[in-house]
C-alpha positions as CSV (number, residue, x, y, z in Angstrom):
1,X,-14.6,19.1,-8.3
2,X,-14.2,22.4,-6.5
3,X,-11.4,24.2,-8.2
4,X,-10.8,26.2,-5.0
5,X,-10.3,23.1,-2.9
6,X,-7.0,23.0,-1.0
7,X,-4.6,20.7,-2.9
8,X,-2.5,18.7,-0.5
9,X,1.0,17.4,-1.0
10,X,1.4,15.2,-4.1
11,X,2.4,11.5,-4.0
12,X,5.7,12.4,-5.5
13,X,6.5,14.9,-2.8
14,X,5.1,12.5,-0.2
15,X,7.5,9.8,-1.3
16,X,10.3,12.2,-2.2
17,X,10.2,14.0,1.2
18,X,10.5,10.7,3.0
19,X,13.6,9.7,1.0
20,X,15.2,13.1,1.4
21,X,14.6,12.9,5.2
22,X,16.2,9.4,5.2
23,X,19.3,10.5,3.3
24,X,19.6,13.8,5.0
25,X,19.5,12.4,8.5
26,X,21.6,9.3,7.7
27,X,18.8,7.2,9.3
28,X,17.3,3.9,8.4
29,X,13.6,4.7,8.4
30,X,11.5,5.2,5.3
31,X,10.4,8.7,6.0
32,X,8.7,10.8,8.6
33,X,10.0,10.3,12.2
34,X,12.8,7.9,12.8
35,X,11.3,4.5,13.8
36,X,12.8,2.9,16.9
37,X,11.7,0.0,19.0
38,X,9.9,0.8,22.2
39,X,12.4,1.1,25.1
40,X,15.5,1.2,22.8
41,X,18.3,3.2,24.4
42,X,21.4,4.9,23.0
43,X,23.5,2.1,24.5
44,X,21.5,-0.5,22.6
45,X,21.8,1.5,19.4
46,X,25.6,1.7,19.8
47,X,26.0,-2.0,20.5
48,X,26.8,-4.4,17.7
49,X,23.9,-6.9,17.7
50,X,24.2,-10.5,16.6
51,X,22.8,-11.3,13.2
52,X,19.3,-12.9,13.3
53,X,17.1,-14.6,10.8
54,X,14.1,-12.6,9.7
55,X,11.1,-14.3,8.2
56,X,9.2,-12.0,5.8
57,X,5.8,-12.9,4.4
58,X,4.3,-10.9,1.5
59,X,1.7,-11.1,-1.2
60,X,1.6,-11.4,-5.0
61,X,0.8,-8.0,-6.5
62,X,1.7,-4.4,-5.9
63,X,2.4,-4.5,-2.2
64,X,5.5,-6.6,-2.7
65,X,7.0,-4.8,-5.7
66,X,8.9,-2.3,-3.7
67,X,10.8,-5.1,-2.0
68,X,12.5,-6.7,-5.0
69,X,15.9,-4.9,-4.8
70,X,16.1,-5.6,-1.1
71,X,15.2,-9.2,-1.7
72,X,18.0,-9.4,-4.3
73,X,20.5,-8.0,-1.8
74,X,19.4,-10.3,1.0
75,X,19.5,-13.4,-1.2
76,X,23.0,-12.4,-2.3
77,X,24.2,-12.2,1.3
78,X,24.6,-8.4,1.3
79,X,22.6,-7.7,4.4
80,X,23.7,-7.9,8.0
81,X,20.9,-10.2,8.9
82,X,19.5,-13.1,7.0
83,X,16.0,-12.8,5.4
84,X,13.7,-15.6,4.3
85,X,11.0,-14.4,2.0
86,X,7.7,-16.1,1.1
87,X,5.2,-14.9,-1.4
88,X,1.6,-15.9,-1.0
89,X,-1.5,-15.5,-3.1
90,X,-3.9,-14.4,-0.4
91,X,-3.8,-12.5,2.9
92,X,-5.5,-15.5,4.5
93,X,-2.2,-17.4,4.0
94,X,-0.1,-14.6,5.5
95,X,-1.9,-13.4,8.6
96,X,-1.9,-16.9,10.3
97,X,1.9,-16.9,10.1
98,X,2.1,-13.7,12.1
99,X,-0.3,-14.9,14.7
100,X,1.5,-18.2,15.1
101,X,4.9,-16.6,15.1
102,X,6.0,-18.3,11.9
103,X,6.6,-14.9,10.3
104,X,8.3,-11.8,11.8
105,X,7.5,-9.2,9.3
106,X,4.6,-9.2,6.8
107,X,3.3,-7.0,4.0
108,X,-0.5,-7.1,4.2
109,X,-3.6,-5.1,3.2
110,X,-3.9,-2.0,5.3
111,X,-7.2,-3.0,6.9
112,X,-5.9,-6.5,7.6
113,X,-3.1,-4.9,9.7
114,X,-5.8,-3.3,11.9
115,X,-7.7,-6.5,12.1
116,X,-4.5,-8.3,13.2
117,X,-3.8,-5.7,15.8
118,X,-7.3,-6.1,17.3
119,X,-7.3,-9.9,17.0
120,X,-3.9,-10.3,18.7
121,X,-4.7,-7.6,21.4
122,X,-1.9,-5.3,20.1
123,X,0.8,-7.9,19.4
124,X,1.6,-6.4,16.0
125,X,2.5,-2.9,14.9
126,X,2.8,-1.2,11.5
127,X,6.2,-0.1,10.5
128,X,5.6,1.4,7.1
129,X,3.1,2.1,4.3
130,X,4.3,0.2,1.3
131,X,1.6,0.9,-1.3
132,X,-0.9,3.7,-1.8
133,X,-4.0,3.3,-3.9
134,X,-4.0,1.1,-7.0
135,X,-7.5,1.6,-8.2
136,X,-8.3,3.4,-11.5
137,X,-11.2,4.3,-13.7
138,X,-11.0,2.5,-17.0
139,X,-13.3,3.2,-19.9
140,X,-13.6,3.9,-23.6
141,X,-16.2,6.6,-22.9
142,X,-14.5,9.8,-24.0
143,X,-16.9,11.9,-21.9
144,X,-15.4,10.6,-18.7
145,X,-12.4,12.8,-18.0
146,X,-12.7,13.6,-14.3
147,X,-14.2,11.8,-11.3
148,X,-17.3,14.1,-11.4
149,X,-18.0,12.8,-14.9
150,X,-19.0,9.4,-13.3
151,X,-22.4,11.0,-12.4
152,X,-25.1,9.2,-14.2
153,X,-22.9,6.1,-14.9
154,X,-23.0,2.5,-14.0
155,X,-19.6,1.5,-12.7
156,X,-18.3,-2.1,-12.7
157,X,-15.9,-3.1,-9.9
158,X,-14.9,-5.8,-7.5
159,X,-14.9,-5.7,-3.7
160,X,-18.5,-5.7,-2.5
161,X,-18.6,-5.5,1.3
162,X,-14.8,-4.8,1.3
163,X,-12.4,-1.9,1.1
164,X,-13.0,-1.1,-2.7
165,X,-16.7,-0.6,-2.0
166,X,-16.1,1.5,1.1
167,X,-13.4,3.6,-0.6
168,X,-15.5,4.2,-3.7
169,X,-18.6,5.2,-1.6
170,X,-16.5,7.6,0.4
171,X,-15.2,9.3,-2.7
172,X,-18.6,9.5,-4.4
173,X,-20.0,11.0,-1.2
174,X,-17.3,13.5,-1.0
175,X,-17.8,14.5,-4.6
176,X,-21.6,14.8,-4.0
177,X,-22.5,12.3,-6.7
178,X,-23.2,9.1,-4.7
179,X,-26.9,9.1,-5.5
180,X,-26.2,9.6,-9.2
181,X,-23.9,6.5,-9.6
182,X,-24.8,2.8,-9.7
183,X,-22.2,0.4,-8.6
184,X,-22.4,-3.1,-10.1
185,X,-20.1,-5.6,-8.5
186,X,-18.2,-8.5,-10.0
187,X,-16.4,-11.3,-8.2
188,X,-13.1,-11.0,-10.1
189,X,-11.2,-8.2,-11.8
190,X,-11.1,-10.3,-14.9
191,X,-14.9,-10.1,-15.1
192,X,-14.7,-6.3,-15.1
193,X,-12.1,-6.6,-17.9
194,X,-14.6,-8.8,-19.9
195,X,-17.4,-6.2,-19.5
196,X,-15.0,-3.5,-20.9
197,X,-13.9,-5.8,-23.7
198,X,-17.5,-6.4,-24.8
199,X,-18.6,-2.7,-24.3
200,X,-15.7,-0.2,-24.3
201,X,-18.2,2.6,-23.4
202,X,-18.8,0.9,-20.1
203,X,-17.0,2.2,-17.0
204,X,-14.9,0.0,-14.7
205,X,-12.7,0.3,-11.7
206,X,-9.6,-1.8,-12.0
207,X,-6.5,-2.2,-9.8
208,X,-3.0,-2.5,-11.1
209,X,-1.7,-4.5,-12.8
210,X,-5.1,-5.4,-14.3
211,X,-5.5,-1.8,-15.5
212,X,-2.3,-1.9,-17.4
213,X,-3.0,-5.3,-18.9
214,X,-6.5,-4.2,-20.0
215,X,-5.1,-1.1,-21.7
216,X,-2.5,-3.1,-23.5
217,X,-5.0,-5.5,-24.9
218,X,-7.7,-3.0,-25.9
219,X,-6.6,0.3,-27.6
220,X,-10.2,1.6,-27.2
221,X,-9.8,1.9,-23.5
222,X,-8.2,4.6,-21.4
223,X,-7.6,5.3,-17.7
224,X,-8.6,9.0,-17.2
225,X,-8.9,8.9,-13.4
226,X,-6.6,7.6,-10.6
227,X,-8.6,7.2,-7.4
228,X,-5.4,7.9,-5.4
229,X,-5.3,11.4,-6.9
230,X,-9.1,11.9,-6.2
231,X,-8.6,10.8,-2.5
232,X,-5.7,13.4,-2.2
233,X,-8.0,16.2,-3.4
234,X,-10.6,15.4,-0.8
235,X,-8.2,14.7,2.1
236,X,-7.1,18.3,2.3
237,X,-4.8,19.0,5.3
238,X,-5.8,15.8,7.1
239,X,-3.0,13.9,5.5
240,X,-5.2,10.9,4.9
241,X,-4.2,8.7,2.0
242,X,-5.9,5.9,0.0
243,X,-3.7,3.0,1.1
244,X,-3.5,-0.5,-0.3
245,X,-0.8,-2.1,1.8
246,X,1.3,-1.7,4.9
247,X,4.2,-3.6,6.5
248,X,3.7,-5.0,10.1
249,X,6.0,-6.6,12.6
250,X,5.4,-8.8,15.6
251,X,6.0,-6.5,18.6
252,X,7.9,-9.2,20.4
253,X,10.3,-9.6,17.5
254,X,10.7,-5.8,17.2
255,X,11.5,-5.4,20.9
256,X,14.1,-8.2,20.8
257,X,15.6,-7.3,17.4
258,X,15.3,-3.5,16.9
259,X,18.3,-3.3,14.6
260,X,17.0,-6.0,12.3
261,X,13.8,-4.0,11.9
262,X,15.7,-0.9,11.2
263,X,17.8,-2.7,8.6
264,X,14.6,-3.9,6.9
265,X,13.2,-0.4,6.8
266,X,16.5,1.0,5.4
267,X,16.6,-1.7,2.7
268,X,12.9,-1.3,1.9
269,X,13.3,2.5,1.5
270,X,16.3,2.1,-0.9
271,X,14.5,-0.7,-2.8
272,X,11.4,1.5,-3.3
273,X,13.5,4.3,-4.6
274,X,15.4,2.1,-7.0
275,X,12.3,0.4,-8.4
276,X,10.4,3.7,-8.9
277,X,13.4,5.2,-10.6
278,X,13.9,2.4,-13.1
279,X,10.7,0.2,-13.4
280,X,11.9,-1.4,-16.7
281,X,15.1,-2.7,-15.0
282,X,13.3,-4.3,-12.1
283,X,10.3,-5.6,-13.9
284,X,11.9,-9.0,-14.5
285,X,12.9,-9.3,-10.8
286,X,9.2,-8.7,-10.0
287,X,8.4,-11.7,-12.2
288,X,11.2,-13.8,-10.8
289,X,9.9,-13.2,-7.3
290,X,6.5,-14.5,-8.3
291,X,4.8,-11.1,-7.6
292,X,3.5,-10.4,-11.1
293,X,3.4,-12.8,-14.1
294,X,4.5,-10.6,-16.9
295,X,7.6,-8.4,-17.0
296,X,6.1,-6.3,-19.8
297,X,3.0,-5.6,-17.7
298,X,5.1,-5.1,-14.5
299,X,7.3,-2.5,-16.1
300,X,4.3,-0.5,-17.3
301,X,2.3,-1.0,-14.2
302,X,4.9,0.0,-11.6
303,X,4.4,3.8,-11.9
304,X,0.7,3.3,-11.3
305,X,1.2,1.0,-8.3
306,X,2.3,4.0,-6.1
307,X,4.8,2.0,-4.1
308,X,6.2,4.0,-1.2
309,X,8.0,3.4,2.1
310,X,6.5,5.9,4.6
311,X,7.0,5.8,8.3
312,X,6.6,7.9,11.4
313,X,4.2,10.7,11.7
314,X,3.4,10.7,8.0
315,X,2.5,7.1,8.2
316,X,0.3,7.5,11.2
317,X,-1.5,10.5,9.7
318,X,-2.1,8.8,6.4
319,X,-3.1,5.4,7.7
320,X,-5.2,6.5,10.7
321,X,-7.3,8.7,8.4
322,X,-7.8,5.9,5.9
323,X,-8.8,3.4,8.6
324,X,-11.3,5.9,10.0
325,X,-13.1,6.0,6.7
326,X,-13.3,2.2,6.7
327,X,-14.4,2.1,10.3
328,X,-17.2,4.6,9.6
329,X,-18.3,2.4,6.7
330,X,-18.1,-1.0,8.5
331,X,-16.3,-1.3,11.8
332,X,-15.6,-5.0,11.2
333,X,-13.4,-4.1,8.2
334,X,-10.8,-2.9,10.7
335,X,-11.4,-5.5,13.4
336,X,-14.1,-3.8,15.3
337,X,-12.2,-0.8,16.6
338,X,-9.6,1.7,15.4
339,X,-6.1,0.8,16.6
340,X,-4.6,2.7,19.5
341,X,-1.3,4.8,19.2
342,X,0.8,1.7,20.0
343,X,-0.2,0.3,16.6
344,X,2.2,2.9,14.9
345,X,5.9,2.2,15.1
346,X,7.3,5.7,15.9
347,X,9.5,7.3,18.4
348,X,7.6,8.3,21.5
349,X,7.0,12.1,21.5
350,X,8.3,12.5,17.9
């Protein structure tokens, strides 16, 4: 890639800056501008609200890993409000709960949040980014050391007609090698793993925790390229990020229970910091919550899952840029239209 290309802020700084802002301001957001519910006044903030029950729906896999400490605290009665967590295997099981009002907060794929916003005519808003990119190049081909080295290769991956394909095509286009790469799609990540097992010189794109599991089983494989890093190089000053998952809330719930949303954000931010700081300690909690099946895999995979808790202006800049890439590839992938400003849960004028 162009060595003179502007290099944007790193993921570590992106996350760290959010946490420093949180701690320094004594606020309960995850980073960026302080999130507040629309119409919240200082009098409302000062009042002591009644405890409410918050139903949180999330998914197996990386997008829920950053919640485990907060889940532990909530289940131990250490939160002001009560939280009921449900873990599902597919977004198709989660999004109907938000639409029907059976869930108040949900952790969903980033594009699914936009689809929900459009489908419900703005009845949901995104309160944080919970996971950046989780896609990685995996291969035993020692000649592949950088993204540009994919030129002339056939790449095996999942997600045809979905965000992995659109993201990969965007990166290949930005690198100027799109016409030199053949994408061959498989229906499951396990099929990509099988290809790599039979031919280690093949090149695959695997998400976490499949990447970690594949490397653990086959010492001939390596993961030389993280697509999140590649995206950051091409994003420049736009602030766009490769984003896997976000957290959304029903607007009606947020307006009626602003302090419950703020407590969730505070707990989520602290939980992300704890899990990133000590993956080995929290790996078993990830398994116990039904998020990942193996503690050994979870512990090794967590650093590559890029779990974050980013809100405010940083969230809007990163997410809006990513959704624009998807929209340009296939408008239906984001629900037919890019969300308006009220999709982003931030203080007006911040």
